[in-house]
C-alpha positions in Angstrom: -2.1 37.6 -1.9 -4.9 36.2 -4.2 -6.6 33.0 -3.2 -8.6 30.9 -5.6 -10.6 28.2 -3.8 -12.8 26.2 -6.2 -15.4 23.8 -4.9 -15.4 20.2 -6.2 -18.5 19.0 -8.0 -21.0 16.8 -6.2 -20.6 13.1 -7.0 -21.1 9.7 -5.4 -18.1 8.4 -3.5 -17.7 4.6 -3.4 -15.8 4.6 -0.1 -18.7 6.5 1.5 -21.2 3.8 0.3 -22.1 5.9 -2.7 -23.0 9.0 -0.7 -23.3 12.2 -2.8 -20.6 14.7 -1.6 -18.2 17.2 -3.1 -15.2 15.3 -4.4 -12.7 15.8 -7.2 -12.6 12.0 -7.9 -14.1 8.8 -6.7 -12.3 7.0 -3.8 -12.9 3.3 -3.6 -10.8 2.7 -0.5 -7.9 4.0 1.5 -4.7 2.0 1.2 -1.3 2.1 -0.4 -2.6 -0.1 -3.2 -5.8 1.8 -3.9 -6.6 2.5 -7.6 -6.8 6.2 -8.4 -9.7 7.5 -10.5 -7.5 8.7 -13.3 -10.4 9.8 -15.6 -11.6 12.2 -12.9 -8.0 13.3 -12.0 -7.3 14.1 -15.7 -10.5 16.1 -16.1 -9.9 17.9 -12.8 -6.3 18.7 -13.8 -7.6 20.2 -17.1 -10.0 22.3 -15.0 -7.1 23.5 -12.8 -4.9 24.3 -15.8 -7.7 26.4 -17.3 -8.4 28.1 -13.9 -4.8 29.1 -13.4 -3.7 29.8 -17.0 -3.8 33.6 -16.6 -2.5 33.6 -13.0 1.1 34.2 -12.0 3.0 31.0 -11.1 3.2 31.7 -7.4 1.9 28.3 -6.3 -0.9 25.8 -6.0 -2.0 23.8 -3.1 -4.7 21.8 -1.4 -5.7 19.7 1.6 -6.7 16.0 1.4 -8.1 15.3 -2.1 -7.3 18.9 -3.0 -3.6 18.2 -2.2 -3.8 15.2 -4.6 -5.3 17.4 -7.3 -2.7 20.1 -6.8 0.2 17.6 -6.9 -1.2 15.8 -9.9 -2.1 19.0 -11.8 1.3 20.4 -11.2 3.2 17.3 -12.2 1.1 16.0 -15.2 0.6 17.3 -18.7 -3.1 17.9 -19.4 -4.7 17.4 -22.8 -7.5 19.9 -23.4 -9.3 19.6 -26.7 -6.3 17.9 -28.2 -3.8 20.6 -27.1 -1.1 19.8 -24.6 -1.2 22.3 -21.7 0.5 22.5 -18.4 0.1 24.9 -15.4 3.4 26.5 -16.3 6.2 27.5 -14.1 5.1 27.1 -10.5 7.2 28.3 -7.7 5.5 26.4 -4.9 3.3 23.3 -4.5 1.8 22.7 -1.1 -0.1 19.5 -0.2 -1.4 18.7 3.3 -2.7 15.2 4.1 -2.9 14.1 0.5 -1.2 11.7 -1.9 0.4 11.8 -5.4 -2.1 10.1 -7.8 -0.7 7.6 -10.3 2.6 7.4 -8.5 3.0 3.7 -9.4 
C-alpha cells in the first residue's frame, strides 16, 4: 500500500476570523447553504490530478476538507493549462466528515 498525504498550503480562513492555517480552500461559514470557494477547489483539484496522474487508480480519500477535495477532484474535470484532465479510473473514493463541493 502506498500512501500519498499532501499538506494543504497555509492561507487565511474567513470562518476562523482570518487565522492563517493549512487549508485547501477558504471556508466562510458552516451550513447547508454555504458558498464553496470554487477557485480554490479547482486549483486544488488540478494539483490532485497532477499528483496522481502516474499512480494506479486504487483510490483517493480524505478527512474533512480533504474529503471534500477528494470527492470534488474525483468527480470534476480539471483544466490544467487549457487541457482537459481527470484523475482517471478510480476504484475507490473515501470521504470522512466532508461534503461534496458545488453539489447545488
